[in-house]
Steps between C-alpha positions, in 0.01 A plus 500: 500500500655830388409867497484670160774763479475598132245470220713679240560284192649657188371211289137552599483138611343586838797351680581605855798489731509368854778442749500146641621523861832325578535420129524827306748780572368740768386847404820658629708296255265517200261798543385496133453120495735471202623162621151360549313336208146587408198295608265405216122481569355149502157648432453493120483835320136426410418576865638840599577509874815668631634565851598843628826594666479400864260209444583136563554233233591133498831453316619173347842417359525294185828354625526441873782698656592678176572867575462619141246245375152579374245610758123499490239658725132468590326790669422732650419317822188663647385376838146644522256683273564826683843523337418467131621855433833450671631219716834592653717192545633558848172621654191361330597217265631273775222561752353154437833316490635293784779644713572858598247757375548875501123543474222255589232433238198725487152369572355242263338709221249222434346552845408865439152521339589844360751324272239271342514546123854637493700177534447225239342183634726200554371319191518807272775560245616861507758743364545772761634851456721671753250767593130481416433285195475129418356235271305224675379176339218330685278208410319608181597861565782740416559840664733786410496743793649835595444712810352221713710592807366789705833597658785378279849613582861396535487510880340181624224560752205296617262690268714473183282218367156644583262446209381807308127463431432849365697577183711202392528427128470150359418293198316181591434211263263234628359174369222410737204259525174596336288724721225759475676709237476452125688183426565227249603147589597419856747788546523872437813698422531861609762776512465774763707818472488701822663837578419861589543596133476261205626592154456282190754642257617424148817612324282579196227680696410866501613701682850354484688442824865415555486154657850378418728672749803274551496536879136552603301397188266788587658793685322692776453802272356287223275325751358839596453575129311174454271568794416842359481424127382141450135438417273386783299184451121524504273320745331305225190378682411843638562664162276245326216580741544870425502441121188285525315777682625759251378289209157468663479878535586542132249236387211631712555875482196707397432866410199688633472663158700469179826698513473529880773357720461143613300439818746395771382358830684464830623148420646626173675787676661261745659315208593813304665657806713196572864582573680297233827506697346257747533227236877541483730294719740705710737207555511292178642660186606400148669650197 
């Protein structure tokens, strides 16, 4: 078990450097780690997970006792879910190991009901982000989530994993047994997209938005532009009721005398005075 001292790799191979105690030269003799070989990640490049400086990794030597032989690592070692953002080797990573501990483990996060929904279930398959995003595969269900922790942060506290019920964003795909909803066969498939603001955007749509920023995909400024310029969706059912009433007015309108204005009753006025903006969604937009 070794602490990561460097993640700089001029080949871009995601190699790291560690100092194996009683094996590698001490820092005083080799401060730049020039005499220490790189460690290559055992995790394949198709899965992108890298340790930070100061975190703990498991190091293996290809040739036992070989000072300059190839090295491989698995990590980072993270003791509890509280430390996903950062798990310092000497303090947090070893809190569940046997032997001397600088810090005892925190309370079991599974026992706090406020954490329900934040931590994947034992039989789930999940890819977890450092801060506040993950992908969770359940039985007949897939979730892509962001913002599901109420109090995320790098400093581990008992409330770090509290579930955010108010404004999390997620995409949920479900394949579930036939129920009361419209269905065909024994199962229904459904996709739920949930967020404070939902935008359905096309590169060929109008107005055009820049959605290909190399770092953010959509920058904060462009996000503001989208919220202000994209077209709001219409509440289709309510708009259809309004159109039906408007058509009835047109079909049944009468004139007291030829060339006089049409006779309009109170029910007609209610329709004609309808605020059309009420049919526009404030939260779902398209281009």
